[in-house]
KEBAFI-700130 format. One record per residue (C-alpha): residue in three letters; z, x, y. Coordinates in steps of 0.2 Angstrom, whole numbers, plus 2048, in hexadecimal, padded with zeros to 3 digits. Example, Ala and Ser with C-alpha at 12.3 -4.5 7.8 and 13.67 -1.06 7.14 Angstrom:
! KEBAFI-700130
Ala82783E7EA;Ser8248447FB;
END
This chain:
! KEBAFI-700130
Met7507BF895;Ala7437BB8A2;Ser7477A98A2;Lys7597AD8A4;Lys7567B88B3;Lys74B7AA8BB;Cys75979D8B8;Leu7667A98C0;Ile75B7AC8CF;Leu7597998D1;Gly76C7978CF;Leu76F7A48DC;Thr76279C8E8;Val76B78B8E7;Phe77B7938EC;Leu77379C8FA;Trp76D78C900;Val77E7848FE;Glu786792909;Leu778791916;Tyr77B77E917;Ala78E780919;Lys78B78C927;Asn77E782930;Glu78577192D;Asp78A76E93F;Lys779774945;Asn77176693A;Val767773930;Thr76276C91F;Cys75F777910;Arg752773902;Leu7537778F0;Met7457828E9;Gly74577A8D8;Lys74F76F8CD;Phe7577738BC;Asn75176B8AC;Leu7617648A6;Thr76575689A;Gly77574D897;Tyr78073D89C;Val7887388AC;Asp79472A8AF;Ala79C72B8C0;Glu79B71A8C8;Asn7AB7108CA;His7B671F8C4;Ser7C27298CE;Val7BD73B8C9;Val7B07438BE;Ile7B374F8AF;Gly7A475B8AC;Gly79F76089A;Leu79476D892;Phe78E76C880;Pro781775876;Val776766871;His76877286E;Tyr768783866;Arg75D78D872;Thr75278C881;Met73F78D87F;Pro73779D885;Thr72F79C896;Ser7207A689E;Asp7237B78A6;Ser7177B48B4;Asn71B7B78C6;Glu71B7A58CA;Ala72B79C8D0;Pro73979C8C2;Glu73978C8B8;Ser7487858AF;Ala74578789C;Met744778890;Cys74F778881;Glu74B77786E;Gly75477585D;Phe75E76585E;Asn770768859;Phe778758851;Arg789761852;Gly788764864;Phe782752867;Arg79174C85E;Trp79C756869;Met79474F879;Lys79773D872;Thr7A974186E;Met7AD746880;Ile7A6735886;His7AF72C879;Thr7C073587D;Ile7BD731890;Lys7BA71F88C;Glu7CA71F881;Ile7D472688F;Asn7CD71A89C;Glu7D370B891;Arg7E5712890;Asn7F270C89C;Asp7FE71B899;Ile7F27288A0;Leu7EB7278B1;Pro7EF7158B3;Glu7E87148C4;His7D971F8C1;Thr7CA7208B6;Leu7C072F8B0;Gly7AD7318B1;Tyr7A373F8AA;Gln79474A8AD;Ile78E75389D;Phe78075F89B;Asp77876788C;Asn77A77A88E;Cys76D77D880;Phe77978B879;Ser772796887;Thr77979F895;Thr76C79A8A1;Lys76E78889E;Ala78178989F;Leu77F7918B0;Glu7737848B5;Ser77E7768B0;Ser78D77E8B9;Leu78477F8C9;Val77E76D8C8;Leu7907688C4;Leu7957718D4;Thr78776C8E0;Gly77C7608D8;Gln7697608DA;Glu7667558E9;Glu75775A8F3;Tyr75E75C905;Lys77175C904;Pro77C7648F6;Lys78C75B8F2;Trp79A7678EE;Arg7A37618DF;Asn79C7508E2;Ser78A74F8DB;Thr78E73F8D2;Gly7977378E1;Lys7A873B8D9;Phe7B274B8DA;Leu7B17578CB;Val7C275B8C5;Gly7BE7678B7;Ile7B276B8A9;Ile7B376A896;Gly7A977888E;Ala79E78188D;Gly79E78587A;Gly79D797875;Ser7A87A487D;Thr7997AD886;Leu79479C88E;Ser7A6798893;Ala7A87A989A;Asp7987A88A5;Val79D7968AB;Ser7AF79B8AE;Arg7A97A98B9;Ile7A179D8C5;Leu7AE78F8C4;Gly7BD79B8C5;Val7B779F8D7;Tyr7BB78E8DC;Asn7CA78B8D1;Ile7C277D8C7;Pro7CB77B8B6;Gln7C277E8A7;Val7C7779895;Ser7BE781887;Tyr7BD779876;Ala7B478786C;Ser7B6797876;Ser7C37A186B;Ser7BF7B2872;Ser7CF7BC877;Ile7C77C0888;Phe7CD7AF88E;Ser7DF7B588C;Ser7DD7BF89C;Thr7E27B58AA;Phe7DC7C28B6;Gln7CA7C08B0;Phe7CA7AD8AC;Arg7D87A58B6;Asn7D17948B5;Ile7CE7928A2;Leu7D8789895;Arg7D5787883;Thr7D877B875;Ile7D2787868;Pro7DD796862;Ser7D97A7868;Asp7D07B385D;Glu7DF7BE85E;Phe7E67B2850;Gln7D67B1846;Ser7D47C3845;Gln7E57C683F;Ala7E27B8832;Met7D27C082C;Val7DC7D1829;Asn7EA7C7820;Leu7DD7BF815;Ile7D57D0811;Lys7E67D880D;His7EA7C9802;Phe7DB7CB7F7;Gly7DD7DE7F7;Trp7CD7E2800;Val7CD7F380A;Trp7BB7F680E;Val7B37E8818;Gly7A37E6822;Ala7A27DD833;Ile7947D483B;Ala7957CC84C;Ala78B7C2858;Asp7857CC867;Asp7907C2873;Asp7A27C1879;Tyr7A77B886A;Gly7A17C485E;Lys7A47D4866;His7B57D186C;Gly7B97C885B;Val7B47D7851;Lys7BC7E385D;Leu7CD7DA85A;Phe7C97D9847;Lys7C67EC846;Glu7D67F0850;Lys7E07E5844;Met7D87ED835;Lys7DC7FE83B;Ala7EE7F983E;Ala7EF7F382C;Asn7E7803825;Leu7D77FA81F;Cys7C67FF823;Val7B67F882B;Ala7A77FE821;Phe79B7FA82F;Ser7997F083E;Glu7897E8844;Thr7837DB850;Ile7777CC84E;Pro76C7CB85E;Lys76C7BC868;Val75A7BD86C;Tyr7517C185C;Ser74D7D4859;Asn7467D9849;Glu74C7EB84B;Lys75E7E584E;Met75E7D8841;Gln7577E4834;Lys7657F1839;Ala7727E4834;Val7697DF824;Lys7687F281F;Ala77B7F4822;Val77F7E6817;Lys7737EC809;Ser7787FE809;Ser78B7FD80B;Thr7977FC7FD;Ala7A17EF806;Lys79F7DF7FC;Val7A97D5809;Ile7A27D281A;Val7AA7C9829;Leu79E7BF833;Tyr7A47BC845;Thr7967B184D;Ser79279F850;Asp787795844;Ile778795850;Asp7787A8852;Leu77B7AA83F;Ser76D7A083A;Pro75F7AD83B;Phe76A7BA832;Val76C7AD824;Leu75A7AC822;Glu7597BF821;Met7667BF813;Ile75B7B3809;His74B7BD80C;His7537CD806;Asn75C7C37F7;Ile76D7CA7FB;Thr7797C07F0;Asp7877CB7EB;Arg7917CA7FB;Thr7A17C0800;Trp7A17BA812;Ile7B07B781C;Ala7AC7AA829;Ser7B37A883A;Glu7B7796840;Ala7A779584A;Trp79C79383A;Ile7A778F82B;Thr7A377D82B;Ser79277D834;Ala78577282B;Leu77877E832;Ile77E78C826;Ala786782819;Lys77677C810;Pro77577A7FD;Glu7667867FD;Tyr770794805;Phe77E7927F8;Pro7787A07EC;Tyr7797AC7FB;Phe7897A5804;Gly79279C7F7;Gly7A47A07F6;Thr7A57A4808;Ile7B77A480E;Gly7BD7A2820;Phe7C879982D;Ala7C5789835;Ile7D0780842;Pro7D977083C;Arg7CE761839;Ser7D375083E;Val7CE73D83D;Ile7CA73684E;Pro7CC72384E;Gly7BD719855;Leu7B2728856;Lys7A7724847;Glu7A371384E;Phe79F71A85F;Leu793727858;Tyr78A71984E;Asp78871085E;Val77971A864;His766714865;Pro758719870;Ser754707875;Lys76470687E;Asp75E71288C;Pro74C71788D;Asn752726899;Asp75E72C88C;Val75473B887;Leu76174387C;Thr763733871;Ile750732870;Glu74F74486A;Phe75D74185E;Trp755732856;Gln74473B855;Thr74C74A84D;Ala757741841;Phe74A73583A;Asn73B74183C;Cys731735847;Thr72B732859;Trp732725864;Pro72471A86B;Asn71F71C87D;Ser72C72A87F;Ser72A73888B;Val736742881;Pro72C750878;Tyr72E750865;Asn73B75E861;Val73276D85A;Asp73E77B855;His73678C859;Arg73F799850;Val73B7AB84C;Asn73C7AF839;Met73F7C0830;Thr72D7C5832;Gly72D7C4844;Lys7227B5845;Glu7267A484C;Asp72A796840;Arg72A783844;Leu73877C83A;Tyr73276A83D;Asp72076483C;Met719757848;Ser71B746841;Asp70E739845;Arg71A72B83F;Leu72172184D;Cys73371C84D;Thr73670984A;Gly747708850;Glu74C701840;Glu752711839;Lys764711833;Leu77071E838;Glu77A71A828;Asp76B72381E;Leu76D733828;Lys776742820;Asn77974E82F;Thr787755839;Tyr787748846;Leu78E73B83B;Asp799746830;Met7AB741833;Thr7B274D826;Gln7B275C831;Leu7B8757842;Arg7BF767847;Ile7B776D858;Thr7B475B85B;Asn7C775885B;Asn7C9767867;Ile7BD75E873;Lys7C874F872;Gln7D8759875;Ala7CF762884;Val7CB75288C;Tyr7DD74B88A;Leu7E475C891;Met7DA7598A1;Ala7DF7478A1;Tyr7F174A89F;Gly7F17588AC;Met7E974B8B9;Asp7F673E8B4;Arg80474A8B7;Leu7FC74F8C7;Ser7FA73D8CD;Lys80D73B8CB;Ala8107498D6;Asp81A7528C8;Ile8197638D0;Thr8227738CC;Glu8317788D6;Lys8287878DF;Tyr81C77B8E7;Arg82876D8EB;Glu82B7738FD;Asn82076E90B;Ile813765900;Val809755901;Cys80774B8F1;Pro7F674D8EA;Asn7E973F8ED;Ile7DD73C8DF;Pro7CF7408DF;Asp7D174C8EE;Phe7DE75A8E9;Asp7DF76C8E7;Leu7D87718D6;Trp7E477F8D3;Arg7F27728D2;Leu7E97698C4;Trp7E77798BA;Asp7FA77D8BD;His7FE76C8B5;Met7F276E8A7;Arg7F977F8A2;Lys80B7788A0;Ile807768897;Lys80D764886;Phe80775587D;Thr80574E86C;Thr7F3749866;His7EE73A85C;Asp7F174284C;Gly802749850;Ser7FD75B854;Lys807762863;Ile7FC76B871;Glu80677887A;Leu7FE786884;Asp805797889;Ser8057A089A;Asn7F37A6896;Gly7ED794893;Asp7EB798880;Ile7F178D871;Asp80379386E;Asn80478E85C;Gly7FA78684E;Tyr7F178A83E;Tyr7E078D836;Asp7DA785826;Ile7D4792819;Leu7C378B812;Asn7B9790803;Trp7A778B800;His7A57817F0;Met7967787E9;Asp79B7667E5;Asp79475A7D7;Ala7877537E4;Gly77F7647E7;Glu7877657F8;Ile7927737FF;Ala7A476E800;Phe7B177680C;Val7C0777800;Lys7D077B809;Val7D97887FF;Gly7E778D80B;Glu7EE78E81D;Tyr7F179B82A;Lys800796835;Phe80379F845;Thr80D79F855;Ser80E7AC863;Ser81B7B685A;Lys8187B4847;His80B7AE83A;Glu80B7A8829;Phe7FD7AA81C;Val7FE79C80F;Leu7F279D800;Pro7F97957F0;Lys7F679E7E0;Asn7EF78E7D8;Ser7E178D7E6;Lys7D078B7DE;Leu7C67987E6;Phe7B379A7E2;Trp7AC7AC7E3;Asn7997AF7E4;Thr7997BD7D7;Glu7927BF7C6;Ser7A37BE7BE;Ser7A97B07CA;Lys7B87BB7CC;Leu7C07C27DC;Pro7B47CF7E3;Glu7B97E17E6;Ser7B47EA7F6;Phe7B97FC7F8;Cys7B180D7FE;Thr7BA8167F0;Lys7C380C7E2;Val7D680C7E3;Cys7DD81C7DC;Ala7E58197CB;Pro7F781E7C8;Gly7F88307C5;Thr7ED8357D3;Gln7EF8367E6;Lys7E38327F4;Arg7DB8407FE;Ile7D183A80D;Arg7BF84080F;Gln7BD84A81E;Gly7B584082C;Gln7B582F823;Pro7C0820824;Ile7D082081B;Cys7CA81480E;Cys7BD822808;Phe7C782F7FE;Asp7C78397EE;Cys7D48367E1;Ile7DD8467DC;Pro7E88487CD;Cys7FA84B7D0;Glu80285C7CD;Asp80E85E7BF;Gly81E8577C3;Tyr81784B7CF;Val8128397CC;Ser80A82A7D4;Glu81081A7CC;Lys80680D7D7;Pro7F480D7D9;Gly7ED8147EA;Gln7FC81F7EE;Met7F982B7FC;Leu8048387F5;Cys80C83C7E4;Asn81F83B7E3;Arg8298497DC;Cys8338457CC;Gly8458477CC;Glu84E8577C6;Asp85084F7B4;Asp83F8477B3;Trp82D84D7B1;Ser81C8457B2;Asn81483E7A3;Ala80384379E;Glu7FB8367A9;Lys80583B7B8;Ser8098287BA;Lys81C8287B6;Cys82B8347B6;Val8328357A5;Pro84283E7A0;Lys83F85079C;Leu84185678B;Val85285D788;Glu85486D77E;Phe863874776;Leu86787B765;Ala86C86B75C;Tyr87586974C;Glu86785D746;Glu859869747;Ala855875739;Leu85A885742;Gly86A87E748;Phe86E877737;Thr86A88872F;Leu87589173A;Val884885737;Ile882887725;Leu88289A727;Ser892899732;Ile89B88E726;Phe895898717;Gly89B8A8720;Ala8AC8A0723;Leu8AE89B711;Val8AA8AC70B;Val8B78B3717;Leu8C38A6711;Ala8BF8AB6FF;Val8C28BD702;Thr8D38B870A;Val8D78AE6FA;Val8D38BD6F0;Tyr8DE8C86FB;Val8EC8BB6FA;Ile8EC8B96E7;His8EB8CC6E5;Arg8F68D06F4;His9038DA6EA;Thr8F58E66E2;Pro8F48F76E9;Leu8E38F56F0;Val8E88E66FB;Lys8F88EE700;Ala8F08FF704;Asn8EB903716;Asp8F58F471E;Arg8F28E4716;Glu8F78DA726;Leu8E88E272F;Ser8DD8DC721;Phe8E28CA723;Leu8E08CB736;Ile8CE8D2734;Gln8CB8C4728;Met8D28B7734;Ser8C88BE743;Leu8B88BE738;Val8BB8AB735;Ile8BD8A9748;Thr8AD8B274C;Val8A38A973F;Leu8A9898744;Ser8A789C756;Ser89489C754;Met895889751;Leu89B887763;Phe88A88D768;Ile88187F75F;Gly88086D766;Lys87E867778;Pro888873783;Cys89686C78E;Asn8A2874799;Trp8B087678C;Thr8A487E77F;Cys89D88978B;Met8AE890790;Ala8B489077E;Arg8A6899775;Gln8A58AA77E;Val8B88AB77F;Thr8BA8A776D;Leu8AD8B3768;Ala8B48C1772;Leu8C68BE76C;Gly8C08BD75A;Phe8B78CE75B;Cys8C58D5765;Leu8D28D1757;Cys8C68D774A;Leu8C18E7752;Ser8D38EB757;Ser8D98E9745;Ile8CB8F473F;Leu8D190174C;Gly8E2900745;Lys8DB905734;Thr8CF91273B;Ile8DD91B744;Ser8E691C733;Leu8D692472B;Phe8D593073A;Phe8E7936737;Ala8E2938724;Tyr8D4942729;Arg8DE94D734;Ile8EA950725;Ser8DC95571A;Val8D5961726;Ser8E696972B;Lys8EC969719;Thr8FD96571F;Arg90895671B;Leu90A94B72B;Ile91593D72E;Ser90B92D72A;Met907920738;His914912738;Pro90C901736;Ile9148FA745;Tyr909905750;Arg8F98FE748;Lys8FF8EC74C;Leu9048F175E;Ile8F28F7760;Val8EC8E675B;Leu8F88DD766;Phe8F48E7775;Cys8E28E5773;Ala8E38D3770;Leu8EE8D077F;Gly8E38DA78A;Glu8D48D0785;Ile8DD8BF787;Gly8E28C4798;Val8D08C879D;Cys8CA8B8795;Ala8D78AD79E;Ala8D28B57AF;Tyr8C08B17AA;Leu8C489F7A6;Val8CE89C7B6;Leu8C48A57C3;Asp8B28A27BE;Pro8B08997AE;Pro8A08957A5;Arg8988847A8;Met88B87A7A0;Phe87A87C7A9;Lys86A8737AA;Asn85C8807AA;Ile84C8787B1;Glu8448887B7;Ile83E88F7A6;Gln8338807A1;Asn82E8727AD;Val82D86579F;Lys83E869797;Ile85086A79C;Ile859878793;Phe86B875791;Glu874885791;Cys88388D797;Asn8858967A8;Glu8908A47A3;Gly8998A57B4;Ser89F8B67B9;Ile8948C37B1;Glu8A18D07B5;Phe8AE8C77AB;Leu8A28C479D;Cys89D8D679C;Ser8B08DB79D;Ile8B58D178E;Phe8A78D7783;Gly8A78E878A;Phe8B98E9784;Asp8B38E4773;Val8A58F1774;Leu8B28FE778;Leu8BD8FA769;Ala8AD8FB75E;Leu8A990C765;Leu8BB912761;Cys8BA90B750;Phe8AA91374D;Leu8AF924754;Thr8C092574A;Thr8B892073A;Phe8A992B73C;Val8B593A73D;Ala8BE93472E;Arg8AE932724;Gln8B094471E;Leu8BF940714;Pro8BC944701;Asp8AE93A6F8;Asn8BB9316EE;Tyr8C29296FE;Tyr8B591E706;Glu8BD910711;Gly8B891A720;Lys8A691A71A;Cys8A7907718;Ile8AE90572A;Thr8A1911730;Phe893907728;Gly89B8F772F;Met89B8FD741;Leu88A90473F;Val8848F2739;Phe88E8EB748;Phe8868F6755;Ile8748F474D;Val8768E174E;Trp87C8E0760;Ile8708EE766;Ser8628E475F;Phe8698D4766;Val8678DA778;Pro8548DA779;Ala8528CC76E;Tyr85E8C1778;Leu8558C6789;Ser8448C2782;Thr8478B077C;Lys84A8A0786;Gly852890782;Lys85A88B772;Phe85389B769;Lys85D8A6775;Val86D89D76E;Ala86689F75D;Val8648B275F;Glu8768B3765;Ile87D8A9756;Phe8738B474A;Ala87A8C4752;Ile88C8BC750;Leu8898B873E;Ala8808C873A;Ser88D8D3741;Ser89B8C8739;Tyr8928C9728;Gly8908DC72A;Leu8A28DF72D;Leu8A78D371F;Gly89B8DC713;Cys89F8ED717;Leu8B28EB718;Phe8B78DF70B;Leu8A98DE6FD;Pro8AD8EF6F6;Lys8BF8EB6F4;Cys8BC8DA6ED;Phe8B08E26E1;Ile8BE8ED6DA;Ile8CB8DF6DB;Leu8C18D36D1;Leu8B58DD6C7;Arg8BE8EE6C5;Pro8D08E96C4;Lys8D48F96BA;Arg8D19036CA;Asn8DD8F96D3;Thr8EC9036CE;Asp8F990E6D7;Glu8F291E6CF;Thr8E191A6D4;Val8E59146E5;Gly8F49206EA;Gly8F392F6DD;Arg8E893C6D6;Val8DA9376CA;Pro8D79416BA;Thr8C894C6BB;Val8C39466AA;Asp8C09346B1;Arg8B49376BF;Ser8AD9266BD;Ile8BC91F6C6;Gln8BA91F6D8;Leu8C991F6E4;Thr8CC9106EE;Ser8CB90F701;Ala8DE90F701;Ser8DF9206FA;Val8E1930704;Ser8E393C6F5;Ser8D794A6F3;Glu8D695A6EB;Leu8D396A6F5;Asn8D497B6ED;Asp8E09766DF;Thr8EC9706EC;Thr8F195D6EC;Val8F39556FC;Ser8F89436FA;Thr8FC937708;Val8FE925705;Leu8FD91A714;Asp90C910717;Glu90A8FD716;
END
């Protein structure tokens, strides 16, 4: 930090002297520099029209300087960067290539002035100041330190370096084209109006990372960024897009630019303690290198790293000894290319060609681990602070002298690696962008708004804002067929990233295997990762790693976010009954439909169990058998009656009413079968009406008989002979009762009939098919009428029970009515206390029991006499007096004879 402050002070001092010289130029006042910057690079300006500046990180860092109160010194650089040296040579090669072409700037040639910025802000600012004013002792040369005008700068590498340089160059509208500064801050033309880029903005890369994370199903991801514009703004974009995608960042830490053990250990602790197994690294390879050593020191091997384009193909990180810790890294890289002639140009380097070429000498010494004879260039010693806080010397001093016979073909370093020309290709495009802009400017192809009152620009003396305007609007095709087009912010408008995965090849080297692409434009993007892509994962099982705060909730559960924690940290709560979650990770359980219910696992809605009294089940089958049996018994009685229809016992007390009773009992017994089976609308309407009409016919017929018995009782009490009740009246009673019941039933069916009803309220897991009886008033009316008939029957026959003992039909009807009432009175609480199919079974049982009771009480005694005691079935027994000597013979129910006080009162009821 101290060296940075000193250099800034020195830079400001230069500018103050420049301004002082400008104000006193007419007074012949000469300013003098207080010191010179210690810069290295290449210059070629003679015999050229203009000069293009260049800034490249040929070294990794600056050496620390003393903190004394002496005058500030320009720091030395250390850590030779073969990749940065290749970038610098690529710019020189591209300028020479353009100068040899006749279609670009045919009347002009380009020179260059390139400096090593040492991946340092101080050196980048020093280089910028020199590009602007030079370092002459007495007279600064504005934009003309080499004798030729400076038209623009290529650089300065990282986003922070480019931003710092742009803040100076932008004041004077000097165009700047960056080849590696991808930070989104440069999309702001308000802050950086002079900068253009040949590398996509991190806006696209951040979105690509989120799409990659979503593709593999990761939801809990850590993020580590360099402590600079590139890392901070990149992670900020990444976190915003993660939040928009409902994904979570487990932690976010920074890697210090200047080594700090406290800050570094904080980042290491976050990686070790977090449950996130996937971590995004938004940093350059140079800043990342100390962190990699920390991972190795702490033996952290079970992590999957998502790399940004700044280090995914870096040889500084992609070392075989690092593979156990960083193998399987997946990330994004800008497209690579093949640059014709570059390989030969890079090989054409040797310290003997120029003894003053300190960079080439240092390159040679570092590459071959030797010392160039009689060289003033110090042997490169890379001072680096390790994880213990002590200083390491990564290269030992070599006493071996370079012979000059060393062969570049024997080297295996980044400088001669032609397989990963990615940033290198961006540098070529950046130089061409500036050259095409000047070419268009030289042809006076100016936009319409500047066409009035202008003077054609004269290279090299022209307004720099015009060059920037042309460069921003240029579209051109590169040597490999790629199309370069910038948007209004000076950003790449479309392109793609390669998705790379780190593998170990057969030679024991790390291979960058392309597994997919991420294509993008300003309006859309496409993530392409074929299913057959061969991905390597650095896990024990070599399978896709998982990264979550809480494992995805299984089907049958729902997520409940933990208070105060990210949405990816939650508890899995089982769904309630009737609710399901069919997919893993559902936020809420879905309610099943009306006819469905949740299964035991709550993972699927299944049809509810359907309940009704079915014919196939034992209970239903038993009731059907009882119904059919009852109908057969009634039919058997009817057959007996038909066969013996001319006998006195059958003819007595209205034979036709007996047949009506039998027919009604068949109806009531068989009507119970309408209650069995799955209900439907017609069965619901038929069963209650049929039952009510059957009982009405039965009870009204019994009422006709009981009225006859009532009159018989009155005769016996009054001891007088009364005219017997004519049979037609009894039949009219039956007719009127039946017509009244039919009328009420018809109104019931028309106005508010019963309907089939799915009852889902009694049991959640079942659908009970039953009948909604419609109007309760009508239902009570039709059965209330039957109850009224039953009461009348019971009252009349109850009075007639006091007829002489040898007349017992009244007693049989009385017992039948008692059975009827007992059954139906018992039915009410039983019916109300049961649910579902058992409720129907109770009603069927009541129907059958009451029907069997009436059948047994009314007809079994007569059938007994008809079939087993035929001697009693005579006119004398039925209609006359029985001799007292034969007391064993009981009178039939058709007889109304009795002896009272030696007076015979005999009345035979008419047929």
